[in-house]
Backbone as numpy.savetxt, mean C-alpha at the origin, in Angstrom:
# Nx Ny Nz CAx CAy CAz Cx Cy Cz
-3.47 -6.14 -7.51 -4.31 -4.97 -7.51 -3.42 -3.74 -7.51
-3.93 -2.69 -8.13 -3.18 -1.45 -8.13 -4.05 -0.31 -7.61
-3.39 0.71 -7.11 -4.09 1.86 -6.60 -3.13 3.01 -6.37
-3.64 4.04 -5.69 -2.89 5.26 -5.43 -2.88 5.54 -3.93
-1.73 5.89 -3.39 -1.63 6.18 -1.96 -2.47 7.41 -1.62
-3.39 7.24 -0.67 -4.25 8.34 -0.22 -3.73 8.94 1.08
-3.24 8.07 1.98 -2.66 8.53 3.23 -1.47 7.64 3.57
-0.48 8.23 4.24 0.64 7.44 4.76 1.18 8.17 5.97
1.21 7.48 7.10 1.71 8.04 8.35 3.13 7.52 8.57
4.10 8.42 8.53 5.50 7.99 8.68 5.81 7.48 10.08
5.02 7.88 11.07 5.25 7.39 12.44 4.76 5.96 12.61
3.54 5.68 12.16 2.97 4.34 12.32 3.32 3.43 11.15
3.79 4.04 10.03 4.14 3.31 8.81 2.96 2.53 8.25
1.79 3.11 8.38 0.57 2.52 7.84 -0.16 3.58 7.03
-1.15 3.15 6.28 -1.88 4.12 5.48 -3.05 3.51 4.74
-3.54 4.26 3.77 -4.63 3.80 2.94 -4.32 4.12 1.48
-4.93 3.36 0.62 -4.83 3.62 -0.80 -6.20 3.53 -1.42
-6.36 4.13 -2.58 -7.59 4.02 -3.33 -7.32 3.10 -4.51
-8.08 2.00 -4.55 -7.95 1.09 -5.68 -8.45 1.78 -6.94
-8.17 1.23 -8.09 -8.57 1.84 -9.35 -10.07 2.03 -9.47
-10.86 1.21 -8.76 -12.31 1.38 -8.81 -12.82 2.36 -7.75
-11.90 3.00 -7.02 -12.27 3.99 -6.01 -12.46 3.44 -4.61
-12.32 2.14 -4.44 -12.48 1.51 -3.13 -11.27 1.81 -2.24
-11.50 2.31 -1.02 -10.37 2.53 -0.11 -9.89 1.19 0.49
-8.61 1.08 0.70 -8.02 -0.14 1.26 -6.90 0.27 2.20
-6.95 -0.21 3.43 -5.93 0.13 4.43 -4.81 -0.90 4.43
-3.62 -0.45 4.81 -2.51 -1.37 5.01 -1.81 -1.00 6.32
-1.28 -2.03 6.98 -0.63 -1.80 8.27 0.89 -1.74 8.13
1.55 -1.49 9.23 3.01 -1.35 9.22 3.70 -2.63 8.74
3.14 -3.78 9.08 3.76 -5.05 8.66 3.75 -5.18 7.14
2.65 -4.80 6.50 2.57 -4.86 5.03 3.57 -3.90 4.41
3.72 -2.71 5.00 4.70 -1.75 4.49 6.11 -2.28 4.70
6.39 -2.84 5.84 7.73 -3.36 6.14 8.12 -4.47 5.18
7.18 -5.33 4.82 7.47 -6.43 3.88 7.86 -5.91 2.50
7.51 -4.69 2.20 7.78 -4.12 0.88 9.26 -3.81 0.69
9.97 -3.53 1.78 11.36 -3.12 1.68 11.52 -1.65 1.34
10.40 -0.92 1.26 10.44 0.51 0.96 10.73 1.30 2.22
11.13 2.55 2.05 11.39 3.41 3.20 10.33 4.49 3.35
9.65 4.83 2.26 8.70 5.93 2.29 7.72 5.79 1.14
6.51 6.27 1.35 5.51 6.37 0.29 5.04 7.82 0.22
4.75 8.28 -0.98 4.25 9.64 -1.18 2.76 9.61 -1.51
2.03 10.62 -1.08 0.63 10.74 -1.45 0.53 10.82 -2.97
-0.40 10.10 -3.52 -0.58 10.08 -4.97 0.30 9.08 -5.69
1.19 8.42 -4.96 2.09 7.45 -5.59 1.33 6.21 -6.01
1.65 5.71 -7.18 1.03 4.50 -7.72 1.67 3.29 -7.06
0.86 2.33 -6.60 1.37 1.12 -5.95 0.60 -0.11 -6.42
1.23 -1.24 -6.23 0.60 -2.54 -6.40 0.54 -3.17 -5.02
-0.55 -3.84 -4.71 -0.65 -4.50 -3.41 -0.88 -6.00 -3.61
-0.28 -6.75 -2.72 -0.53 -8.20 -2.65 -1.38 -8.42 -1.41
-2.48 -9.14 -1.59 -3.36 -9.40 -0.45 -3.58 -10.89 -0.29
-4.03 -11.28 0.91 -4.32 -12.69 1.15 -5.76 -12.99 0.72
-6.20 -14.20 0.96 -7.53 -14.64 0.53 -8.66 -13.85 1.19
-8.39 -13.26 2.35 -9.44 -12.49 3.05 -9.43 -11.02 2.65
-8.48 -10.62 1.80 -8.41 -9.24 1.35 -7.48 -8.36 2.16
-6.82 -8.93 3.17 -5.87 -8.16 3.99 -4.60 -7.94 3.17
-4.14 -6.70 3.14 -2.92 -6.36 2.39 -1.72 -6.99 3.08
-0.95 -7.75 2.31 0.24 -8.41 2.83 1.51 -7.65 2.48
1.48 -6.91 1.32 2.68 -6.21 0.87 2.28 -5.08 -0.07
2.98 -3.97 0.04 2.77 -2.79 -0.83 4.02 -2.64 -1.68
3.84 -2.58 -2.98 4.98 -2.53 -3.90 4.83 -1.38 -4.89
5.95 -0.92 -5.42 5.91 0.08 -6.48 5.98 -0.70 -7.81
5.02 -0.45 -8.71 5.01 -1.19 -9.98 6.34 -1.05 -10.74
6.83 -2.16 -11.23 8.06 -2.16 -11.99 9.33 -2.19 -11.16
9.22 -2.13 -9.83 10.39 -2.19 -8.96 10.34 -3.50 -8.20
11.36 -4.31 -8.37 11.37 -5.63 -7.72 11.83 -5.53 -6.29
């Protein structure tokens, strides 16, 4: 799934994104930590990996391994 970062709290390292269909989706610090990223910007395009229940497991930048 892909979307755009709507919020990101640098203290808690969690945030929300808007999926392409406009649905908001939250991610926690663990999902951010699994990404290996250091920071996300508002409006940044991301890809998310989620589990079978829809919980975000990892936030990634498209095209960056």
